[in-house]
N, C-alpha and C positions, 0 to 999 in steps of 0.2 A: 570603633575599636582603636585603642591606642597601641602603638608599638614603640617601646623604648629601646634605643640603640646605644650601646657602648661602642667605643672605637678600639682602644688598645686591647688586643687579644680577641676581639670580636670581629671587627671589620679589618683591622690591621694585625695580621698574624705575627707571632714572634716565638722564639724558643725551640724551633725544630732543628734537628741536626742537619738536614739537607738544605741546600740553598733555596730561596724563595723565587718564584717567577717574578719577573719585572713587567709591569703593565704600562702602557701608554694610554692616557685618556683621550677620547675623541672630543672631549669638551675642553675649552680653554680655561685652565685654572688661573686665578690671579697670581701675581708675583709671590705673594706670601705662601701660597701652596707649593709653588715651584721650589721654594727654599727648604721644604720639609724633606729630610733625607730618606724617610721610609715610606712616603706616600705611594710610591710606585708598587708597593706590595699589595695595595688594595685594588681588587679587580673592579674597574669602573663599571662593568656590566652589572654589578650588584645593585646599583641605583635603580635600574629599570626593574630588576627582579623584586626588590623591596617595595617599590611603588606598586607593582602588580598585585601585591597582597591586599590592597584596598584599605589599609589602615592609615590612621593619622600618625605619621612618623615624628618622633620626638627624640632629641639628643639627650642621652642619660650618660654623660661622660665628663671626665675632668678636663676635657678640651674646652668646655664651655663655648664661648662665641667663636673660638678658633675652628670648631666643628663646621660652622657655616662659612668661615673664611677659606678653609683649606679643603675639607673633606666633601661637603655638599657639592661644590663646583666640580670636583674630581669625579663624583658619581653622577653628575648631570641632574642633581636634585635642586629644588629651590631652597632658600633658607628655611630651616625647620625651627620649631619651638625648642628652647634649650632649658633643661632643668637647672635652676640655680641652687647649688647645694648649700644648705646652712652648715654652720660649724656644728659638728656632732661628735662630742667626746664621750657621750654616755650610752653608746650602743651596747645592748646585751652581748655577752660573749657569743661568738660564732655568727652573729647576725651581721650581714654586710652593711656597711655604713650608708649605702644607697637605699636600702630596703624601705625604711620608714618614710623618708622624704619622697621617694618615688610613688609609694602607695598613697601618700597624702595628696600628691599632685594629680593622681588618677581620680581622686574624689568620688569613689564609688563606681567609676566606669570600668568596663572590662578592659583588660590589657594583656599584651604580650611583652615580655622583657627578655631581650637577648644580651647575655653577658657571659664572660668567661670565668667569673668568680662566684657564681650562684651555688648555694648549698641547700641541703635538706632543711636547715634551720630557717633559711629565707622562705622556702616554700611553705613550711609549717606556719610561720608567722603571718604570711599573707593569707593563707587559707583560713586561719583563725580570726583575722581582723578585717579582711576586705570582703564586702558583700557581693561583689560581682565576680564572674569567672576571670581567672588570670592564669596565663601560661608563663612560667619562669623557666626558660630554656637555656641550659648551660652549653656554651660553644667551646670547642677545643681550641685553646689559645694558639696551638702550634699550626692549626690550619685556618683559623678564622671561620666565618660563616660559609657553609658549604650548601650545595643544592639539597643535600640530605636534611640539613637544619631547616631550610626553607620549606621542604616537603612536610616536615613535622609541624611547622607553623600553619601551612595551608590545610593540613588534615585537621588540626585542632580548630581552626577558624570555620571549616566546613562541617565539623562534627557537632557534638553536643556542647562543646566549649566548657566542659567541666574543669575545675581547677586541677592542675597537674603539678 
């Protein structure tokens, strides 16, 4: 099972009125990670919680290789595969620009996609065109991934894994 991870708004929360907690990673991030001004908003404990889901984790973010340079070490994760986004100017209205390339990368395999910009249009498109079960779960960008989000994923993984 694949689990596609966005960073901005998914692992790295933004836009809330209240100040964010500041975390310190117990892992030693490289110098490039230390220079990122918002990295300390990401709970480093998420790495172990994501890994415990038993999925193949894949970066699905505009951070591209910087996800492995900055975020993976912060979370205590090994380098992960990174989706390389093609230029896509012809997306249907309301369909997220990641939806088609991400589904193509899944190549018929079941997947979970955690992102803060998912809509009903993305769910409908995947349900109509992807042969395997897929959970497209929208994360609240103000909080980032929560234990509740991970519980939803765990429940889906342990259940019938019907498209959501």
